[in-house]
Jmol script that loads the backbone (N, CA, C; Angstrom):
load data "model"
ATOM      1  N   MET A   1       0.817  -1.130  -0.010  1.00  0.00           N
ATOM      2  CA  MET A   1       0.108   0.072   0.198  1.00  0.00           C
ATOM      3  C   MET A   1       0.830   1.183  -0.031  1.00  0.00           C
ATOM      4  N   LYS A   2       0.434   2.142  -0.764  1.00  0.00           N
ATOM      5  CA  LYS A   2       1.382   3.414  -0.917  1.00  0.00           C
ATOM      6  C   LYS A   2       0.548   4.396  -0.445  1.00  0.00           C
ATOM      7  N   VAL A   3       1.038   5.496   0.580  1.00  0.00           N
ATOM      8  CA  VAL A   3       0.409   6.461   1.295  1.00  0.00           C
ATOM      9  C   VAL A   3       0.702   7.814   0.436  1.00  0.00           C
ATOM     10  N   ILE A   4      -0.203   8.451  -0.169  1.00  0.00           N
ATOM     11  CA  ILE A   4      -0.002   9.748  -0.826  1.00  0.00           C
ATOM     12  C   ILE A   4      -0.247  10.877  -0.030  1.00  0.00           C
ATOM     13  N   ASN A   5       0.579  11.862  -0.068  1.00  0.00           N
ATOM     14  CA  ASN A   5       0.373  13.098   0.613  1.00  0.00           C
ATOM     15  C   ASN A   5      -0.344  13.905  -0.410  1.00  0.00           C
ATOM     16  N   VAL A   6      -1.442  14.778   0.205  1.00  0.00           N
ATOM     17  CA  VAL A   6      -1.907  15.829  -0.529  1.00  0.00           C
ATOM     18  C   VAL A   6      -1.849  17.067  -0.044  1.00  0.00           C
ATOM     19  N   ARG A   7      -1.417  18.007  -0.722  1.00  0.00           N
ATOM     20  CA  ARG A   7      -1.259  19.536  -0.027  1.00  0.00           C
ATOM     21  C   ARG A   7      -2.799  20.036  -0.130  1.00  0.00           C
ATOM     22  N   GLY A   8      -3.300  20.419   0.948  1.00  0.00           N
ATOM     23  CA  GLY A   8      -4.680  21.071   0.997  1.00  0.00           C
ATOM     24  C   GLY A   8      -4.699  22.476   0.948  1.00  0.00           C
ATOM     25  N   ASP A   9      -3.482  23.079   0.858  1.00  0.00           N
ATOM     26  CA  ASP A   9      -3.649  24.545   0.917  1.00  0.00           C
ATOM     27  C   ASP A   9      -3.287  25.264  -0.313  1.00  0.00           C
ATOM     28  N   VAL A  10      -3.336  24.481  -1.402  1.00  0.00           N
ATOM     29  CA  VAL A  10      -3.109  25.070  -2.792  1.00  0.00           C
ATOM     30  C   VAL A  10      -4.462  25.412  -3.340  1.00  0.00           C
ATOM     31  N   ASP A  11      -4.586  26.476  -3.932  1.00  0.00           N
ATOM     32  CA  ASP A  11      -5.791  27.175  -4.429  1.00  0.00           C
ATOM     33  C   ASP A  11      -5.849  26.511  -6.041  1.00  0.00           C
ATOM     34  N   TYR A  12      -6.890  26.785  -6.596  1.00  0.00           N
ATOM     35  CA  TYR A  12      -7.070  26.045  -7.914  1.00  0.00           C
ATOM     36  C   TYR A  12      -6.156  26.685  -9.051  1.00  0.00           C
ATOM     37  N   ASP A  13      -6.081  28.015  -9.056  1.00  0.00           N
ATOM     38  CA  ASP A  13      -5.166  28.604  -9.864  1.00  0.00           C
ATOM     39  C   ASP A  13      -3.696  28.212  -9.879  1.00  0.00           C
ATOM     40  N   THR A  14      -3.435  28.084  -8.549  1.00  0.00           N
ATOM     41  CA  THR A  14      -1.907  27.620  -8.269  1.00  0.00           C
ATOM     42  C   THR A  14      -1.774  26.376  -8.990  1.00  0.00           C
ATOM     43  N   ALA A  15      -2.620  25.468  -8.543  1.00  0.00           N
ATOM     44  CA  ALA A  15      -2.655  24.017  -8.943  1.00  0.00           C
ATOM     45  C   ALA A  15      -2.533  23.819 -10.282  1.00  0.00           C
ATOM     46  N   LYS A  16      -3.372  24.709 -10.917  1.00  0.00           N
ATOM     47  CA  LYS A  16      -3.575  24.739 -12.484  1.00  0.00           C
ATOM     48  C   LYS A  16      -1.989  24.971 -13.080  1.00  0.00           C
ATOM     49  N   GLY A  17      -1.662  26.044 -12.522  1.00  0.00           N
ATOM     50  CA  GLY A  17      -0.241  26.588 -13.029  1.00  0.00           C
ATOM     51  C   GLY A  17       0.768  25.179 -12.683  1.00  0.00           C
ATOM     52  N   GLU A  18       0.791  24.742 -11.866  1.00  0.00           N
ATOM     53  CA  GLU A  18       1.556  23.609 -11.493  1.00  0.00           C
ATOM     54  C   GLU A  18       1.390  22.390 -12.252  1.00  0.00           C
ATOM     55  N   VAL A  19       0.084  22.037 -12.641  1.00  0.00           N
ATOM     56  CA  VAL A  19      -0.091  20.957 -13.576  1.00  0.00           C
ATOM     57  C   VAL A  19       0.279  21.330 -15.072  1.00  0.00           C
ATOM     58  N   LEU A  20       0.109  22.422 -15.463  1.00  0.00           N
ATOM     59  CA  LEU A  20       0.579  22.898 -16.706  1.00  0.00           C
ATOM     60  C   LEU A  20       2.139  22.858 -16.917  1.00  0.00           C
ATOM     61  N   GLY A  21       2.873  23.261 -15.942  1.00  0.00           N
ATOM     62  CA  GLY A  21       4.031  23.276 -15.741  1.00  0.00           C
ATOM     63  C   GLY A  21       4.685  21.794 -15.995  1.00  0.00           C
ATOM     64  N   TYR A  22       3.851  21.069 -15.256  1.00  0.00           N
ATOM     65  CA  TYR A  22       4.487  19.681 -15.123  1.00  0.00           C
ATOM     66  C   TYR A  22       4.338  19.145 -16.594  1.00  0.00           C
ATOM     67  N   TYR A  23       3.273  19.257 -17.155  1.00  0.00           N
ATOM     68  CA  TYR A  23       3.238  18.693 -18.549  1.00  0.00           C
ATOM     69  C   TYR A  23       4.119  19.439 -19.558  1.00  0.00           C
ATOM     70  N   LYS A  24       4.610  20.636 -19.337  1.00  0.00           N
ATOM     71  CA  LYS A  24       5.575  21.352 -20.181  1.00  0.00           C
ATOM     72  C   LYS A  24       6.805  20.718 -19.825  1.00  0.00           C
ATOM     73  N   LYS A  25       7.097  20.250 -18.735  1.00  0.00           N
ATOM     74  CA  LYS A  25       8.430  19.756 -18.380  1.00  0.00           C
ATOM     75  C   LYS A  25       8.592  18.229 -18.869  1.00  0.00           C
ATOM     76  N   TYR A  26       7.463  17.425 -18.629  1.00  0.00           N
ATOM     77  CA  TYR A  26       7.483  16.129 -18.852  1.00  0.00           C
ATOM     78  C   TYR A  26       6.700  15.555 -20.116  1.00  0.00           C
ATOM     79  N   LYS A  27       6.023  16.399 -20.824  1.00  0.00           N
ATOM     80  CA  LYS A  27       5.281  16.163 -21.994  1.00  0.00           C
ATOM     81  C   LYS A  27       4.095  15.269 -21.941  1.00  0.00           C
ATOM     82  N   ARG A  28       4.549  13.956 -21.362  1.00  0.00           N
ATOM     83  CA  ARG A  28       3.568  13.067 -21.157  1.00  0.00           C
ATOM     84  C   ARG A  28       3.587  12.441 -19.788  1.00  0.00           C
ATOM     85  N   ALA A  29       2.301  12.325 -19.339  1.00  0.00           N
ATOM     86  CA  ALA A  29       1.949  11.629 -17.965  1.00  0.00           C
ATOM     87  C   ALA A  29       0.457  11.469 -17.695  1.00  0.00           C
ATOM     88  N   CYS A  30       0.435  10.574 -16.964  1.00  0.00           N
ATOM     89  CA  CYS A  30      -1.124  10.104 -16.747  1.00  0.00           C
ATOM     90  C   CYS A  30      -1.451  11.057 -15.479  1.00  0.00           C
ATOM     91  N   GLU A  31      -2.715  11.528 -15.568  1.00  0.00           N
ATOM     92  CA  GLU A  31      -3.322  12.254 -14.378  1.00  0.00           C
ATOM     93  C   GLU A  31      -2.794  12.001 -12.828  1.00  0.00           C
ATOM     94  N   ASP A  32      -3.102  10.654 -12.850  1.00  0.00           N
ATOM     95  CA  ASP A  32      -2.663  10.105 -11.360  1.00  0.00           C
ATOM     96  C   ASP A  32      -1.150  10.198 -11.089  1.00  0.00           C
ATOM     97  N   GLU A  33      -0.353  10.092 -11.965  1.00  0.00           N
ATOM     98  CA  GLU A  33       1.241  10.466 -11.890  1.00  0.00           C
ATOM     99  C   GLU A  33       1.424  11.867 -11.483  1.00  0.00           C
ATOM    100  N   VAL A  34       0.585  12.706 -12.049  1.00  0.00           N
ATOM    101  CA  VAL A  34       0.771  14.225 -11.968  1.00  0.00           C
ATOM    102  C   VAL A  34       0.294  14.579 -10.478  1.00  0.00           C
ATOM    103  N   ALA A  35      -0.916  14.094 -10.036  1.00  0.00           N
ATOM    104  CA  ALA A  35      -1.402  14.297  -8.893  1.00  0.00           C
ATOM    105  C   ALA A  35      -0.458  13.791  -7.766  1.00  0.00           C
ATOM    106  N   GLU A  36       0.117  12.755  -7.882  1.00  0.00           N
ATOM    107  CA  GLU A  36       1.036  11.982  -6.863  1.00  0.00           C
ATOM    108  C   GLU A  36       2.392  12.821  -6.795  1.00  0.00           C
ATOM    109  N   ASP A  37       3.026  13.254  -7.987  1.00  0.00           N
ATOM    110  CA  ASP A  37       4.242  14.059  -7.828  1.00  0.00           C
ATOM    111  C   ASP A  37       4.018  15.409  -7.313  1.00  0.00           C
ATOM    112  N   LEU A  38       2.821  16.127  -7.799  1.00  0.00           N
ATOM    113  CA  LEU A  38       2.651  17.344  -7.315  1.00  0.00           C
ATOM    114  C   LEU A  38       1.815  17.421  -5.864  1.00  0.00           C
ATOM    115  N   GLU A  39       1.561  16.267  -5.171  1.00  0.00           N
ATOM    116  CA  GLU A  39       0.713  16.090  -4.042  1.00  0.00           C
ATOM    117  C   GLU A  39      -0.430  16.837  -4.036  1.00  0.00           C
ATOM    118  N   LEU A  40      -1.326  16.781  -5.129  1.00  0.00           N
ATOM    119  CA  LEU A  40      -2.516  17.317  -5.392  1.00  0.00           C
ATOM    120  C   LEU A  40      -3.614  16.258  -5.513  1.00  0.00           C
ATOM    121  N   ASP A  41      -4.873  16.527  -5.002  1.00  0.00           N
ATOM    122  CA  ASP A  41      -6.171  15.805  -5.113  1.00  0.00           C
ATOM    123  C   ASP A  41      -6.363  15.170  -6.639  1.00  0.00           C
ATOM    124  N   TYR A  42      -6.564  13.980  -6.458  1.00  0.00           N
ATOM    125  CA  TYR A  42      -6.759  13.385  -7.961  1.00  0.00           C
ATOM    126  C   TYR A  42      -7.750  13.943  -8.854  1.00  0.00           C
ATOM    127  N   GLU A  43      -8.950  14.189  -8.056  1.00  0.00           N
ATOM    128  CA  GLU A  43      -9.998  14.766  -8.743  1.00  0.00           C
ATOM    129  C   GLU A  43      -9.723  16.197  -9.327  1.00  0.00           C
ATOM    130  N   LEU A  44      -9.121  17.081  -8.386  1.00  0.00           N
ATOM    131  CA  LEU A  44      -8.588  18.278  -8.823  1.00  0.00           C
ATOM    132  C   LEU A  44      -7.700  18.256 -10.088  1.00  0.00           C
ATOM    133  N   VAL A  45      -6.792  17.260 -10.119  1.00  0.00           N
ATOM    134  CA  VAL A  45      -6.058  17.301 -11.287  1.00  0.00           C
ATOM    135  C   VAL A  45      -6.796  16.741 -12.665  1.00  0.00           C
ATOM    136  N   PHE A  46      -7.664  15.943 -12.580  1.00  0.00           N
ATOM    137  CA  PHE A  46      -8.573  15.623 -13.494  1.00  0.00           C
ATOM    138  C   PHE A  46      -9.306  16.686 -14.128  1.00  0.00           C
ATOM    139  N   ASN A  47      -9.906  17.496 -13.168  1.00  0.00           N
ATOM    140  CA  ASN A  47     -10.666  18.549 -13.430  1.00  0.00           C
ATOM    141  C   ASN A  47      -9.720  19.650 -14.408  1.00  0.00           C
ATOM    142  N   ILE A  48      -8.469  19.774 -13.694  1.00  0.00           N
ATOM    143  CA  ILE A  48      -7.835  20.894 -14.239  1.00  0.00           C
ATOM    144  C   ILE A  48      -7.387  20.415 -15.864  1.00  0.00           C
ATOM    145  N   VAL A  49      -6.928  19.126 -15.914  1.00  0.00           N
ATOM    146  CA  VAL A  49      -6.644  18.607 -17.365  1.00  0.00           C
ATOM    147  C   VAL A  49      -7.767  18.805 -18.275  1.00  0.00           C
ATOM    148  N   ASP A  50      -8.854  18.525 -17.692  1.00  0.00           N
ATOM    149  CA  ASP A  50     -10.015  18.737 -18.792  1.00  0.00           C
ATOM    150  C   ASP A  50     -10.185  20.170 -19.162  1.00  0.00           C
ATOM    151  N   GLU A  51     -10.070  21.056 -18.078  1.00  0.00           N
ATOM    152  CA  GLU A  51     -10.263  22.424 -18.507  1.00  0.00           C
ATOM    153  C   GLU A  51      -9.007  22.871 -19.370  1.00  0.00           C
ATOM    154  N   LEU A  52      -7.786  22.434 -19.093  1.00  0.00           N
ATOM    155  CA  LEU A  52      -6.729  22.734 -20.188  1.00  0.00           C
ATOM    156  C   LEU A  52      -7.026  22.200 -21.404  1.00  0.00           C
ATOM    157  N   GLU A  53      -7.582  21.155 -21.593  1.00  0.00           N
ATOM    158  CA  GLU A  53      -7.809  20.573 -22.618  1.00  0.00           C
ATOM    159  C   GLU A  53      -8.935  21.398 -23.380  1.00  0.00           C
ATOM    160  N   GLU A  54      -9.884  21.899 -22.891  1.00  0.00           N
ATOM    161  CA  GLU A  54     -11.033  22.734 -23.504  1.00  0.00           C
ATOM    162  C   GLU A  54     -10.372  23.992 -24.000  1.00  0.00           C
ATOM    163  N   GLU A  55      -9.436  24.433 -22.967  1.00  0.00           N
ATOM    164  CA  GLU A  55      -8.889  25.857 -23.585  1.00  0.00           C
ATOM    165  C   GLU A  55      -7.904  25.581 -24.592  1.00  0.00           C
ATOM    166  N   GLY A  56      -7.547  24.513 -25.026  1.00  0.00           N
ATOM    167  CA  GLY A  56      -6.519  24.155 -26.153  1.00  0.00           C
ATOM    168  C   GLY A  56      -5.057  24.341 -25.638  1.00  0.00           C
ATOM    169  N   ARG A  57      -4.868  24.263 -24.504  1.00  0.00           N
ATOM    170  CA  ARG A  57      -3.503  24.396 -23.930  1.00  0.00           C
ATOM    171  C   ARG A  57      -2.749  23.129 -23.690  1.00  0.00           C
ATOM    172  N   LEU A  58      -3.562  22.201 -23.610  1.00  0.00           N
ATOM    173  CA  LEU A  58      -3.165  20.746 -23.343  1.00  0.00           C
ATOM    174  C   LEU A  58      -3.791  19.856 -24.344  1.00  0.00           C
ATOM    175  N   LYS A  59      -3.112  18.827 -25.030  1.00  0.00           N
ATOM    176  CA  LYS A  59      -3.841  17.895 -25.795  1.00  0.00           C
ATOM    177  C   LYS A  59      -3.662  16.489 -25.130  1.00  0.00           C
ATOM    178  N   VAL A  60      -4.887  15.914 -24.750  1.00  0.00           N
ATOM    179  CA  VAL A  60      -4.790  14.497 -24.172  1.00  0.00           C
ATOM    180  C   VAL A  60      -4.820  13.510 -25.160  1.00  0.00           C
ATOM    181  N   VAL A  61      -3.753  12.624 -25.041  1.00  0.00           N
ATOM    182  CA  VAL A  61      -3.664  11.557 -26.132  1.00  0.00           C
ATOM    183  C   VAL A  61      -4.063  10.258 -25.423  1.00  0.00           C
ATOM    184  N   LYS A  62      -5.191   9.604 -26.109  1.00  0.00           N
ATOM    185  CA  LYS A  62      -5.850   8.546 -25.728  1.00  0.00           C
ATOM    186  C   LYS A  62      -5.375   7.357 -26.261  1.00  0.00           C
TER     187      LYS A  62
END
end "model"
wireframe off; spacefill off
backbone 0.3
color backbone group
């Protein structure tokens, strides 16, 4: 079993910037990997990725 730390003090805009920066650095990553590495809530990361895709700032490869 793996314990994941989640930072609870991060506002949405800050988290969004961190997620976008993560993808700029690593190019490809699964949302759960991003959430774990940035210590963000999974649901938050999934919502941010959806929003970035809608904005055309991120392309999701399926």
